[in-house]
N, CA, C and O atoms as a DFTB+ gen file, in Angstrom:
372 C
 N C O
     1  1      42.869      80.462      62.664
     2  2      44.289      80.778      63.428
     3  2      45.114      79.383      62.968
     4  3      44.507      78.315      62.893
     5  1      46.397      79.473      62.699
     6  2      47.227      78.460      62.465
     7  2      48.209      78.102      63.338
     8  3      48.383      78.894      64.264
     9  1      48.992      77.005      63.302
    10  2      49.811      76.219      64.325
    11  2      51.080      77.420      63.979
    12  3      51.051      78.195      63.023
    13  1      52.044      77.346      64.900
    14  2      53.229      78.124      64.825
    15  2      54.128      77.848      63.664
    16  3      54.640      78.805      63.084
    17  1      54.368      76.620      63.270
    18  2      54.933      76.016      62.111
    19  2      54.500      75.583      60.886
    20  3      55.169      74.980      60.046
    21  1      53.150      75.976      60.809
    22  2      52.426      75.623      59.783
    23  2      52.587      76.237      58.418
    24  3      53.213      77.296      58.446
    25  1      52.198      75.858      57.280
    26  2      52.555      76.860      56.031
    27  2      51.585      77.785      56.196
    28  3      50.550      77.667      56.853
    29  1      52.057      78.938      55.417
    30  2      51.306      80.204      55.534
    31  2      49.840      79.820      54.807
    32  3      49.601      78.905      54.019
    33  1      48.886      80.915      55.388
    34  2      47.478      80.782      54.992
    35  2      47.454      81.333      53.289
    36  3      48.287      82.125      52.849
    37  1      46.503      80.831      52.594
    38  2      46.054      81.060      51.131
    39  2      46.080      82.688      51.142
    40  3      45.883      83.301      52.192
    41  1      46.285      83.217      50.155
    42  2      46.359      84.807      50.097
    43  2      44.842      85.296      50.216
    44  3      43.889      84.567      49.941
    45  1      44.765      86.220      50.525
    46  2      43.493      86.909      50.742
    47  2      43.091      87.625      49.568
    48  3      44.092      88.233      49.189
    49  1      42.171      87.848      48.836
    50  2      41.893      88.489      47.578
    51  2      40.952      89.761      48.317
    52  3      39.924      89.521      48.949
    53  1      41.498      91.120      48.114
    54  2      40.695      92.095      48.356
    55  2      39.744      92.813      47.092
    56  3      40.253      93.184      46.034
    57  1      38.508      92.918      47.356
    58  2      37.702      93.525      46.351
    59  2      37.822      94.974      46.372
    60  3      37.601      95.615      47.400
    61  1      38.190      95.548      45.199
    62  2      38.313      96.873      44.797
    63  2      37.337      97.210      43.610
    64  3      37.550      96.831      42.459
    65  1      36.209      97.984      44.007
    66  2      35.012      97.915      43.189
    67  2      34.576      96.705      42.770
    68  3      34.123      96.038      43.701
    69  1      34.544      96.170      41.704
    70  2      34.033      95.056      41.228
    71  2      34.912      93.805      40.768
    72  3      34.550      92.685      40.410
    73  1      36.408      94.458      40.917
    74  2      37.264      93.541      40.425
    75  2      38.064      92.842      41.512
    76  3      38.253      93.523      42.520
    77  1      38.541      91.686      41.502
    78  2      39.298      91.116      42.329
    79  2      40.833      91.589      42.340
    80  3      41.465      91.440      41.295
    81  1      41.384      92.074      43.305
    82  2      42.868      92.651      43.355
    83  2      43.645      91.686      44.346
    84  3      43.355      91.479      45.525
    85  1      44.722      91.124      43.601
    86  2      45.796      90.446      44.523
    87  2      46.891      91.131      44.277
    88  3      47.233      91.416      43.129
    89  1      47.672      91.526      45.520
    90  2      48.894      92.302      45.228
    91  2      50.088      91.471      44.925
    92  3      50.267      90.447      45.586
    93  1      50.826      91.773      44.099
    94  2      52.147      91.141      43.725
    95  2      53.186      91.602      44.325
    96  3      54.282      91.060      44.187
    97  1      52.999      92.686      45.092
    98  2      54.157      93.213      45.977
    99  2      54.438      92.403      47.179
   100  3      53.501      92.028      47.884
   101  1      55.608      92.120      47.449
   102  2      55.873      91.337      48.893
   103  2      55.585      92.177      50.030
   104  3      55.842      93.380      49.992
   105  1      55.046      91.600      51.083
   106  2      54.844      92.186      52.296
   107  2      55.910      93.022      53.089
   108  3      55.620      93.816      53.984
   109  1      57.229      92.733      52.631
   110  2      58.393      93.462      53.211
   111  2      58.349      94.724      52.573
   112  3      58.559      95.777      53.175
   113  1      58.046      94.633      51.213
   114  2      58.242      95.946      50.309
   115  2      57.147      96.848      50.819
   116  3      57.366      97.997      51.204
   117  1      55.847      96.228      50.805
   118  2      54.862      96.950      51.334
   119  2      55.004      97.670      52.554
   120  3      54.742      98.869      52.643
   121  1      55.408      96.977      53.484
   122  2      55.868      97.619      55.093
   123  2      56.964      98.545      54.710
   124  3      56.790      99.613      55.296
   125  1      57.903      98.562      54.046
   126  2      58.872      99.258      53.981
   127  2      58.125     101.056      53.214
   128  3      58.327     102.207      53.602
   129  1      57.394     100.603      52.222
   130  2      56.817     101.561      51.674
   131  2      55.847     102.362      52.555
   132  3      55.786     103.591      52.543
   133  1      55.106     101.569      53.310
   134  2      53.930     102.099      54.170
   135  2      54.682     102.914      55.333
   136  3      54.176     103.919      55.833
   137  1      55.930     102.402      55.724
   138  2      56.412     103.047      57.091
   139  2      56.913     104.445      56.321
   140  3      56.732     105.469      56.979
   141  1      57.468     104.592      55.115
   142  2      57.779     105.997      54.742
   143  2      56.733     106.720      54.624
   144  3      56.770     107.878      55.040
   145  1      55.393     106.119      53.941
   146  2      54.324     106.893      53.802
   147  2      53.544     107.108      55.134
   148  3      52.776     108.062      55.014
   149  1      53.500     106.604      56.205
   150  2      53.119     106.888      57.489
   151  2      53.931     108.111      58.094
   152  3      53.322     109.062      58.584
   153  1      55.344     108.069      58.049
   154  2      56.122     109.068      58.498
   155  2      55.983     110.386      57.613
   156  3      56.111     111.481      58.161
   157  1      55.739     110.297      56.345
   158  2      55.581     111.414      55.643
   159  2      54.071     112.036      56.108
   160  3      53.868     113.245      56.218
   161  1      53.154     111.098      56.335
   162  2      51.689     111.625      56.789
   163  2      51.921     112.465      58.162
   164  3      51.585     113.647      58.243
   165  1      52.519     111.760      59.224
   166  2      52.536     112.438      60.469
   167  2      53.515     113.761      60.332
   168  3      53.185     114.699      61.057
   169  1      54.563     113.941      59.580
   170  2      55.334     115.203      59.273
   171  2      54.301     116.257      58.890
   172  3      53.970     117.248      59.540
   173  1      53.842     115.825      57.658
   174  2      52.960     116.853      56.927
   175  2      51.757     117.051      57.824
   176  3      51.364     118.214      57.917
   177  1      51.046     116.041      58.559
   178  2      49.855     116.462      59.253
   179  2      50.220     117.352      60.549
   180  3      49.421     118.181      60.986
   181  1      51.457     117.127      61.119
   182  2      51.838     118.001      62.201
   183  2      52.188     119.244      61.695
   184  3      51.784     120.192      62.368
   185  1      52.918     119.544      60.557
   186  2      53.125     120.896      59.960
   187  2      52.020     121.706      59.788
   188  3      51.882     122.880      60.130
   189  1      51.145     120.876      59.154
   190  2      49.948     121.840      59.046
   191  2      49.026     122.212      60.062
   192  3      48.248     123.160      59.957
   193  1      49.132     121.341      61.201
   194  2      48.292     121.516      62.452
   195  2      48.880     122.436      62.936
   196  3      48.099     123.257      63.417
   197  1      50.225     122.771      63.068
   198  2      51.041     123.786      63.733
   199  2      50.822     125.209      62.915
   200  3      50.867     126.294      63.494
   201  1      50.629     125.095      61.788
   202  2      50.271     126.121      60.992
   203  2      48.845     126.698      61.164
   204  3      48.710     127.920      61.226
   205  1      47.836     125.921      61.239
   206  2      46.508     126.053      61.475
   207  2      46.308     126.664      62.835
   208  3      45.540     127.609      63.016
   209  1      47.087     126.049      63.873
   210  2      47.101     126.502      65.223
   211  2      47.385     127.892      65.573
   212  3      47.122     128.448      66.639
   213  1      48.044     128.458      64.382
   214  2      48.507     129.984      64.624
   215  2      47.608     130.656      64.217
   216  3      47.782     131.811      64.604
   217  1      46.402     130.518      63.421
   218  2      45.682     131.643      63.011
   219  2      45.118     132.109      64.009
   220  3      44.748     131.422      64.961
   221  1      44.968     133.488      63.900
   222  2      44.493     134.384      64.763
   223  2      42.960     133.979      65.485
   224  3      42.746     134.124      66.689
   225  1      41.974     133.460      64.523
   226  2      40.592     133.177      65.034
   227  2      40.682     131.950      66.135
   228  3      39.851     131.829      67.035
   229  1      41.746     131.097      65.957
   230  2      41.973     129.911      66.565
   231  2      42.693     130.098      68.037
   232  3      42.462     129.485      69.079
   233  1      43.693     131.208      67.759
   234  2      44.705     131.360      68.774
   235  2      43.930     132.199      69.969
   236  3      44.336     132.142      71.129
   237  1      42.834     132.943      69.604
   238  2      42.251     133.763      70.558
   239  2      41.082     133.037      71.363
   240  3      40.481     133.667      72.234
   241  1      40.814     131.939      71.122
   242  2      39.589     131.069      71.834
   243  2      40.180     129.848      72.335
   244  3      40.919     129.101      71.694
   245  1      39.781     129.697      73.576
   246  2      40.486     128.394      74.271
   247  2      39.515     127.203      73.921
   248  3      39.950     126.053      73.869
   249  1      38.262     127.485      73.696
   250  2      37.309     126.501      73.382
   251  2      37.652     125.846      72.048
   252  3      37.837     124.633      71.944
   253  1      37.731     126.741      70.995
   254  2      38.302     126.448      69.601
   255  2      39.572     125.601      69.563
   256  3      39.775     124.624      68.841
   257  1      40.423     126.163      70.500
   258  2      41.774     125.435      70.399
   259  2      41.604     123.942      71.055
   260  3      42.159     122.951      70.581
   261  1      40.692     123.918      72.302
   262  2      40.816     122.462      72.689
   263  2      40.024     121.549      71.644
   264  3      40.316     120.384      71.373
   265  1      39.103     122.195      71.175
   266  2      38.346     121.100      69.961
   267  2      39.367     121.053      68.726
   268  3      39.279     119.988      68.115
   269  1      40.159     121.801      68.295
   270  2      41.200     121.737      67.174
   271  2      42.092     120.857      67.566
   272  3      42.521     119.994      66.800
   273  1      42.462     120.972      68.762
   274  2      43.892     119.872      69.370
   275  2      43.305     118.493      69.317
   276  3      44.001     117.527      69.002
   277  1      42.020     118.387      69.623
   278  2      41.574     116.774      69.646
   279  2      41.279     116.408      68.439
   280  3      41.573     115.268      68.080
   281  1      40.683     117.237      67.629
   282  2      40.421     116.876      66.301
   283  2      41.618     116.533      65.384
   284  3      41.669     115.563      64.628
   285  1      42.668     117.566      65.583
   286  2      43.826     117.374      64.958
   287  2      44.787     116.300      65.574
   288  3      45.689     115.799      64.903
   289  1      44.561     115.980      66.833
   290  2      45.503     114.606      67.290
   291  2      45.029     113.411      67.121
   292  3      45.718     112.417      67.348
   293  1      43.612     113.339      66.641
   294  2      43.055     112.030      66.344
   295  2      42.834     111.924      64.946
   296  3      42.673     110.814      64.438
   297  1      42.810     112.977      64.265
   298  2      42.292     112.987      62.685
   299  2      43.606     112.464      61.863
   300  3      43.367     112.381      60.658
   301  1      44.609     112.183      62.140
   302  2      45.670     111.603      61.521
   303  2      45.440     110.029      61.200
   304  3      45.992     109.318      60.361
   305  1      44.470     109.740      62.122
   306  2      44.325     108.260      62.358
   307  2      43.601     107.692      60.783
   308  3      44.061     106.776      60.100
   309  1      42.322     108.547      60.452
   310  2      41.817     108.144      59.374
   311  2      42.666     107.883      58.085
   312  3      42.636     106.769      57.563
   313  1      43.468     108.959      57.534
   314  2      44.181     108.660      56.440
   315  2      45.126     107.374      56.755
   316  3      45.473     106.617      55.848
   317  1      45.459     107.211      57.908
   318  2      46.492     106.056      58.316
   319  2      46.084     104.982      58.125
   320  3      46.882     104.162      57.671
   321  1      44.876     104.618      58.358
   322  2      43.901     103.481      58.284
   323  2      44.184     102.602      57.088
   324  3      44.649     101.466      57.191
   325  1      43.896     103.157      56.014
   326  2      43.985     102.481      54.683
   327  2      45.610     102.087      54.223
   328  3      45.939     101.254      53.378
   329  1      46.484     102.934      55.033
   330  2      48.014     102.590      54.459
   331  2      48.456     101.418      55.461
   332  3      49.280     100.628      55.000
   333  1      48.038     101.218      56.694
   334  2      48.118     100.303      57.480
   335  2      47.420      98.676      57.242
   336  3      47.778      97.553      57.595
   337  1      46.309      99.183      56.500
   338  2      45.577      97.745      56.140
   339  2      46.291      97.400      54.731
   340  3      46.146      96.235      54.362
   341  1      46.940      98.138      54.011
   342  2      47.733      97.784      52.747
   343  2      48.786      97.054      53.190
   344  3      49.064      95.911      52.827
   345  1      49.502      97.869      54.155
   346  2      50.784      96.947      54.708
   347  2      50.527      95.885      55.050
   348  3      51.372      95.024      54.808
   349  1      49.395      95.521      55.680
   350  2      49.187      94.287      56.373
   351  2      48.697      93.082      55.356
   352  3      48.627      91.911      55.730
   353  1      48.412      93.460      54.199
   354  2      47.801      92.309      53.277
   355  2      48.684      91.350      53.069
   356  3      49.824      91.626      52.694
   357  1      48.276      90.079      53.284
   358  2      49.295      88.989      53.008
   359  2      49.752      88.899      51.570
   360  3      49.187      89.515      50.666
   361  1      50.882      88.044      51.375
   362  2      51.427      87.751      50.210
   363  2      50.706      86.913      49.331
   364  3      49.756      86.277      49.786
   365  1      51.037      86.811      48.054
   366  2      50.299      85.848      47.040
   367  2      50.773      84.676      47.453
   368  3      51.961      84.556      47.753
   369  1      49.794      83.535      47.530
   370  2      50.160      82.091      47.466
   371  2      51.103      81.452      46.546
   372  3      51.305      80.240      46.613
């Protein structure tokens, strides 16, 4: 942890495969693009969920509906986690 007005910490290097990767994109740009990606993910996920919820085999079973809505409601978090971690990666020093 650093003090309130201290200089920023050194950039964190993320390992991708066996190579070191330092992002050249500024954090503001990553957050903007990540926000757009998250909004697109939520819209597409909800449209696909609504489409799948209307299938006859799912619409006729209360138990399957309950399981489906729990999985569909929590499931979007898994693809969103890499986007959020990419967005919060610090700038290069």
